[in-house]
C-alpha positions as CSV (number, residue, x, y, z in Angstrom):
1,M,-63.1,60.8,-12.4
2,S,-64.7,57.9,-14.4
3,T,-65.4,54.2,-14.3
4,L,-63.0,51.7,-15.8
5,V,-64.9,48.7,-17.2
6,V,-62.8,45.5,-17.6
7,S,-64.0,42.1,-18.9
8,A,-63.4,39.1,-16.6
9,R,-62.5,37.2,-19.7
10,L,-59.2,39.0,-19.8
11,A,-58.0,37.2,-16.6
12,K,-56.4,34.4,-18.7
13,L,-54.5,36.8,-20.8
14,G,-53.5,38.8,-17.7
15,D,-52.4,35.6,-15.9
16,A,-50.0,34.8,-18.8
17,F,-48.8,38.4,-18.9
18,L,-48.1,38.6,-15.1
19,N,-46.3,35.2,-15.1
20,F,-44.0,36.4,-17.8
21,V,-43.4,39.8,-16.3
22,V,-42.8,38.5,-12.8
23,S,-40.5,35.8,-14.1
24,A,-38.5,38.3,-16.1
25,A,-38.2,40.8,-13.2
26,L,-37.1,38.0,-10.8
27,T,-34.6,36.7,-13.3
28,L,-33.0,40.1,-13.6
29,H,-33.2,40.8,-9.9
30,N,-31.8,37.4,-8.7
31,E,-29.4,37.1,-11.6
32,R,-30.5,33.6,-12.3
33,V,-33.3,32.2,-14.5
34,E,-36.7,32.2,-12.8
35,G,-39.9,30.8,-14.3
36,V,-42.8,31.3,-11.9
37,K,-46.5,31.0,-11.8
38,V,-47.7,33.9,-9.6
39,P,-49.7,32.3,-6.8
40,G,-53.4,33.3,-6.5
41,R,-52.9,34.1,-2.8
42,V,-50.2,36.7,-3.8
43,L,-52.6,38.3,-6.3
44,A,-55.5,38.2,-3.8
45,S,-53.2,40.0,-1.3
46,V,-52.3,42.6,-4.0
47,F,-56.1,43.1,-4.6
48,A,-56.8,43.5,-0.8
49,S,-54.0,46.0,-0.3
50,S,-54.5,48.1,-3.4
51,L,-56.9,50.7,-4.6
52,L,-58.8,47.9,-6.3
53,A,-60.3,46.8,-3.0
54,Q,-61.9,50.2,-2.5
55,R,-62.9,50.9,-6.1
56,C,-63.9,47.5,-7.7
57,R,-67.3,46.2,-8.4
58,C,-67.3,42.6,-9.4
59,P,-69.9,40.7,-11.5
60,S,-72.5,38.5,-9.8
61,R,-70.7,35.2,-10.6
62,K,-68.0,34.2,-8.2
63,L,-64.8,35.8,-9.3
64,E,-61.6,35.3,-7.4
65,K,-59.8,38.5,-6.3
66,S,-56.7,37.2,-8.1
67,E,-58.6,37.0,-11.3
68,V,-59.6,40.7,-11.0
69,V,-55.9,41.6,-10.8
70,E,-55.1,39.4,-13.8
71,A,-58.0,40.9,-15.8
72,L,-56.8,44.4,-15.1
73,F,-53.3,43.6,-16.3
74,G,-54.7,41.9,-19.4
75,Y,-56.8,45.0,-20.2
76,A,-53.9,47.4,-19.6
77,W,-51.5,45.5,-21.9
78,L,-54.2,44.9,-24.6
79,N,-55.1,48.6,-24.6
80,G,-51.5,49.8,-24.7
81,W,-51.4,51.3,-21.2
82,L,-48.2,49.5,-20.5
83,T,-45.8,47.2,-22.3
84,A,-44.3,44.0,-20.9
85,E,-40.9,45.8,-20.9
86,E,-42.2,48.8,-19.0
87,C,-43.9,46.5,-16.4
88,V,-40.7,44.4,-15.9
89,R,-38.6,47.6,-15.6
90,R,-41.0,49.1,-13.0
91,L,-41.3,45.9,-11.0
92,L,-37.5,45.4,-11.1
93,R,-37.0,48.9,-9.8
94,E,-39.4,48.2,-6.9
95,L,-37.6,44.9,-6.1
96,R,-34.2,46.5,-6.2
97,G,-35.5,49.2,-3.8
98,G,-36.4,46.6,-1.2
99,A,-40.0,46.0,-2.0
100,S,-41.6,42.6,-1.8
101,L,-43.2,41.1,-5.0
102,E,-46.6,41.9,-3.5
103,E,-45.6,45.5,-2.8
104,G,-44.2,45.9,-6.3
105,L,-47.4,44.5,-7.9
106,R,-49.6,46.7,-5.7
107,S,-47.7,49.7,-6.9
108,L,-48.3,48.8,-10.5
109,V,-52.0,48.1,-9.9
110,D,-52.5,51.4,-8.1
111,S,-50.7,53.3,-10.9
112,L,-53.1,51.7,-13.4
113,I,-56.3,52.7,-11.7
114,I,-55.4,55.9,-9.8
115,S,-57.4,58.1,-12.2
116,F,-60.6,56.0,-12.0
117,E,-63.2,56.5,-9.3
118,K,-64.6,53.0,-9.9
119,V,-63.4,49.7,-11.5
120,E,-66.2,47.5,-12.8
121,I,-65.5,43.9,-13.8
122,V,-68.1,42.5,-16.3
123,D,-68.7,39.0,-17.6
């Protein structure tokens, strides 16, 4: 197992990516147009309940847990680990299976970092 190193600067990209993906998945799930900003408290809960809470080392500056989740998704998309379409499809499958949004996002986070012993967020 190795260490995944992610730049905190990717949080803004990840924020936009997650807002799009969640909006698209909710639109398909609810069969009506949804445009949402994923609340930081939801992403903080995803962090706390995912493997990130066990494996993540954050930089010295104060970094919100929600930003760590956003940075991870920004990194994953930028490096081709997952496409927006794949992410929407997987999240939609979770929602249709009865999972909450938080549970669906946690499943995605865990699938991204499962093969890493540590996740390090750098400035």
